[in-house]
C-alpha positions as CSV (number, residue, x, y, z in Angstrom):
1,M,29.3,220.9,4.4
2,K,30.7,222.0,7.7
3,K,27.3,221.2,9.4
4,L,27.3,217.8,7.7
5,L,30.9,217.0,9.0
6,A,30.0,218.2,12.5
7,A,26.9,216.0,12.5
8,I,29.0,213.0,11.3
9,C,31.6,213.7,14.0
10,S,28.9,214.0,16.7
11,L,27.4,210.6,15.6
12,A,30.9,209.1,15.7
13,V,31.5,210.3,19.3
14,L,28.1,209.0,20.4
15,A,28.8,205.7,18.8
16,C,32.2,205.4,20.5
17,G,30.5,206.3,23.8
18,A,27.9,203.7,23.3
19,L,30.5,201.1,22.5
20,A,32.5,202.0,25.6
21,F,29.5,201.8,27.7
22,A,28.5,198.4,26.2
23,G,32.0,197.2,26.9
24,C,32.0,198.2,30.6
25,G,31.5,194.7,31.7
26,D,34.8,193.7,30.0
27,T,36.8,196.4,31.8
28,I,35.8,195.3,35.3
29,G,38.9,194.0,37.1
30,I,41.1,194.0,40.2
31,P,43.6,196.8,39.7
32,D,47.2,196.3,40.5
33,E,47.2,198.9,43.3
34,E,47.5,198.7,47.0
35,G,44.4,199.8,49.0
36,Y,41.8,198.5,46.5
37,T,39.0,196.7,48.3
38,I,38.5,193.2,46.9
39,K,34.9,192.0,47.2
40,I,34.8,188.3,48.2
41,G,31.7,186.4,47.4
42,Y,30.7,183.6,49.9
43,T,27.8,181.7,51.4
44,E,27.7,181.1,55.1
45,Y,28.6,177.6,56.3
46,A,31.1,176.1,58.7
47,P,33.9,175.5,58.6
48,M,34.6,177.6,55.5
49,N,32.9,181.0,56.2
50,Y,30.7,181.4,59.3
51,Y,30.0,183.4,62.5
52,E,31.1,182.1,65.9
53,G,30.6,184.2,69.0
54,G,29.7,187.2,66.8
55,K,33.1,186.9,64.9
56,F,33.3,186.0,61.2
57,V,35.7,183.1,61.0
58,G,36.5,180.0,58.9
59,Y,39.1,178.3,56.8
60,D,38.3,180.4,53.7
61,T,37.7,183.5,55.7
62,E,41.2,183.5,57.3
63,F,42.8,182.4,54.0
64,A,41.2,185.3,52.1
65,I,42.1,187.9,54.8
66,K,45.8,186.8,54.9
67,L,46.2,186.8,51.1
68,C,44.6,190.2,50.7
69,E,46.7,191.7,53.5
70,D,49.9,190.1,52.1
71,L,49.2,191.6,48.7
72,G,48.3,195.0,50.1
73,Y,44.6,194.9,49.4
74,N,41.6,195.7,51.6
75,Y,38.8,193.2,51.6
76,E,35.0,193.0,52.0
77,F,33.0,189.8,52.3
78,V,29.8,189.8,50.2
79,L,27.1,187.3,51.1
80,L,25.7,185.5,48.0
81,N,22.0,184.9,48.4
82,N,22.0,182.3,45.6
83,W,25.1,180.2,44.8
84,A,23.7,179.4,41.4
85,T,24.2,183.0,40.3
86,K,27.8,183.3,41.5
87,V,29.2,183.7,38.0
88,V,26.6,186.4,37.1
89,D,27.5,188.3,40.3
90,L,31.2,188.0,39.4
91,E,30.8,189.3,35.8
92,A,28.5,192.1,37.0
93,G,31.2,193.4,39.4
94,T,29.1,192.7,42.5
95,I,32.0,190.6,43.7
96,D,35.6,190.3,42.6
97,L,36.3,186.7,43.7
98,I,34.3,183.5,44.4
99,W,35.9,182.1,47.5
100,N,33.8,179.6,49.4
101,G,34.7,176.0,49.0
102,M,34.0,176.1,45.3
103,T,34.5,172.8,43.5
104,I,36.6,173.1,40.3
105,T,34.6,171.9,37.3
106,D,35.2,171.9,33.5
107,E,32.0,173.9,33.1
108,L,33.2,176.7,35.4
109,K,36.6,176.8,33.7
110,E,34.8,177.7,30.4
111,S,33.4,180.9,31.9
112,I,35.8,182.1,34.6
113,L,39.4,181.8,35.8
114,I,40.0,179.3,38.6
115,S,43.0,179.2,40.9
116,D,45.2,176.2,41.5
117,P,43.6,173.7,43.9
118,Y,44.0,174.5,47.6
119,M,42.0,171.7,49.2
120,T,40.5,168.3,48.4
121,N,36.8,167.7,49.1
122,Q,34.2,165.0,48.4
123,Q,30.4,165.0,48.3
124,V,28.7,162.9,51.0
125,L,25.2,161.9,51.8
126,V,23.6,163.3,54.9
127,G,20.5,162.1,56.8
128,T,19.4,160.1,59.8
129,A,21.3,156.9,60.4
130,E,18.1,155.0,59.6
131,N,17.7,156.7,56.2
132,L,21.4,156.5,55.3
133,A,21.3,152.7,56.0
134,K,19.1,152.4,52.8
135,Y,22.0,153.5,50.5
136,D,25.3,152.0,50.0
137,S,26.3,153.3,46.6
138,V,25.7,156.3,44.3
139,E,23.5,154.1,42.0
140,S,21.3,153.1,45.0
141,L,20.1,156.7,45.2
142,A,17.8,156.1,42.2
143,N,15.4,154.7,44.8
144,V,15.5,157.7,47.1
145,G,12.3,159.3,48.3
146,S,13.6,162.9,48.2
147,I,17.0,164.3,47.9
148,A,18.1,167.9,48.5
149,Y,21.1,169.8,47.1
150,E,22.4,173.3,46.5
151,M,21.5,174.8,43.1
152,G,24.6,175.4,40.9
153,S,26.8,173.2,43.0
154,A,28.9,170.1,42.3
155,A,26.1,168.2,44.2
156,E,23.5,169.2,41.6
157,A,25.7,168.0,38.8
158,L,26.3,164.7,40.5
159,V,22.6,164.1,41.3
160,G,21.7,164.9,37.7
161,E,24.0,162.1,36.5
162,I,22.4,159.4,38.5
163,E,20.2,157.3,36.3
164,G,16.7,156.9,37.5
165,I,16.4,160.0,39.7
166,T,13.5,162.1,38.5
167,T,12.8,165.8,39.1
168,D,10.0,164.9,41.5
169,Q,12.6,163.4,43.8
170,Q,14.8,166.4,43.8
171,I,14.6,169.4,46.2
172,Q,16.7,172.4,45.0
173,S,18.0,174.7,47.7
174,Q,19.8,178.1,47.4
175,S,22.6,177.0,49.7
176,Q,24.1,173.9,51.2
177,S,22.9,175.1,54.6
178,R,19.3,175.2,53.3
179,A,19.7,171.7,51.8
180,L,20.8,170.5,55.3
181,M,17.8,172.3,56.8
182,E,15.5,170.3,54.5
183,V,16.9,167.1,56.0
184,G,16.7,168.4,59.5
185,S,13.1,169.4,59.1
186,G,12.2,166.1,57.5
187,T,11.1,167.7,54.2
188,A,13.9,165.8,52.5
189,E,15.0,162.2,53.2
190,V,18.6,162.9,52.5
191,A,20.9,165.6,51.0
192,V,24.2,165.7,49.1
193,I,26.6,168.3,50.5
194,D,30.3,168.9,50.9
195,Y,32.2,166.6,53.3
196,T,33.8,169.7,54.8
197,M,30.4,171.0,55.8
198,A,29.0,167.6,57.0
199,L,32.0,167.1,59.2
200,S,31.5,170.5,61.0
201,M,27.7,170.8,61.0
202,T,26.3,167.4,61.7
203,G,26.4,164.9,64.7
204,E,26.9,165.3,68.4
205,G,27.5,168.8,69.6
206,T,25.9,170.5,66.6
207,S,22.4,171.8,65.7
208,Y,21.9,168.6,63.7
209,A,22.8,166.1,66.4
210,D,20.5,163.4,64.9
211,I,21.9,163.9,61.4
212,T,25.1,162.2,60.2
213,Y,26.9,161.6,56.9
214,K,28.0,158.7,54.8
215,D,30.5,158.2,52.0
216,I,28.7,156.4,49.2
217,G,31.4,156.7,46.6
218,F,31.3,160.1,45.0
219,A,34.7,161.0,43.5
220,Q,37.1,163.4,45.2
221,E,37.0,167.0,44.1
222,Q,39.3,170.1,44.4
223,Y,38.5,173.5,45.8
224,G,39.5,176.6,43.9
225,I,39.0,180.4,43.9
226,G,37.1,182.0,41.0
227,A,37.9,185.3,39.2
228,R,37.0,187.0,36.0
229,K,39.0,186.1,32.9
230,S,40.1,189.7,32.7
231,D,41.9,189.2,36.1
232,S,44.7,186.9,34.8
233,A,47.4,189.1,36.3
234,F,45.8,188.9,39.8
235,M,45.3,185.2,39.4
236,E,49.0,184.7,38.8
237,K,49.8,186.5,42.1
238,L,47.1,184.5,43.8
239,N,48.5,181.2,42.6
240,E,52.0,182.2,43.8
241,K,50.5,182.8,47.2
242,I,48.7,179.4,47.3
243,A,52.1,177.7,46.4
244,E,53.8,179.7,49.1
245,Y,51.2,178.9,51.8
246,K,51.4,175.2,50.9
247,E,55.2,175.3,51.2
248,N,55.4,177.2,54.4
249,G,52.7,175.2,56.1
250,Y,50.1,178.0,56.5
251,L,47.3,176.0,54.7
252,D,48.0,173.0,56.8
253,E,47.8,175.1,60.0
254,L,44.3,176.3,58.8
255,Y,43.3,172.7,58.1
256,Q,44.4,171.5,61.6
257,K,42.5,174.5,63.1
258,Y,39.2,173.9,61.4
259,F,39.1,170.2,60.4
260,V,41.0,168.2,63.0
261,T,39.2,167.8,66.3
262,E,41.0,167.0,69.5
263,E,39.9,163.7,71.1
C-alpha cells in the first residue's frame, strides 16, 4: 500500500511539474522591480528607430529610453527580422514590448494589450512621380501593375480590402524598408507604407531621391505600444506616462525634432 501511495504521489508531482512547464508562457511578464531589462522589439526605419552617424536614434527610440529610465527599468532593443511574427515573439518572451510605429487594430487588440494612442499616422502610396500620377484614389489601385507592402502590417490589411487586386499583383516584404526597396529597384511599381516613413526616407536628400509619396485617401490611424495581456499592471504605468508626456510637451518636442523640417 505504501509503495502504491508513493507511486501515486510521484505521478502527481510529475503531473504538476508538467502543467507548470506547459504554463510557462502564461507566466512571462515584466516584473514590478527596478533594474529589470525590458526587451523592446523594433524594425529599423527612420524616423522611428534607425542609425545615424553610428548612433541609434529615432522618435520611438528616444520615447522608449525615457519611459524605461523614468520607471527605473533597463532596456534592450531587439531587431525583429519579420514584422509579421511580432506577436509570436512577444508571447514567446523574445521581446517584452512591440514599440515601432505599430498601428492599433481590432485584430491586434484580440491577442495583445495595446497602449493608449501616442501618434496619428496614415498609409500613403510611394513611387516615382510618373507612376503615382496613375492613381488618385484607393479604388484606382485595382489597376496597379505591382504593389509592395510589409507583411503583418496595416498596409497589408488595407491592400487586401481593395476589390480587384489579385495576389499576382502583390509583393510581400518582411519590413517597410524592404517594401520601399522594391520600389527603388523597380521590382514593384508602387508600395503602401507609413506616412511617417515616407516623409523621412523619400525625396530630395534621401537614398530614394527619385521616389515620392501621395495621399490617395487611406484613413488615419493611431500608433500604440504592444504588450502581453499578462502585463496589465505595466501597461497601466505606461499609459500614465503617455498622458504625462502629452501634458508636459515631451511628445510634441520629439515630433518637432523628427518630423518638422526647417525651411
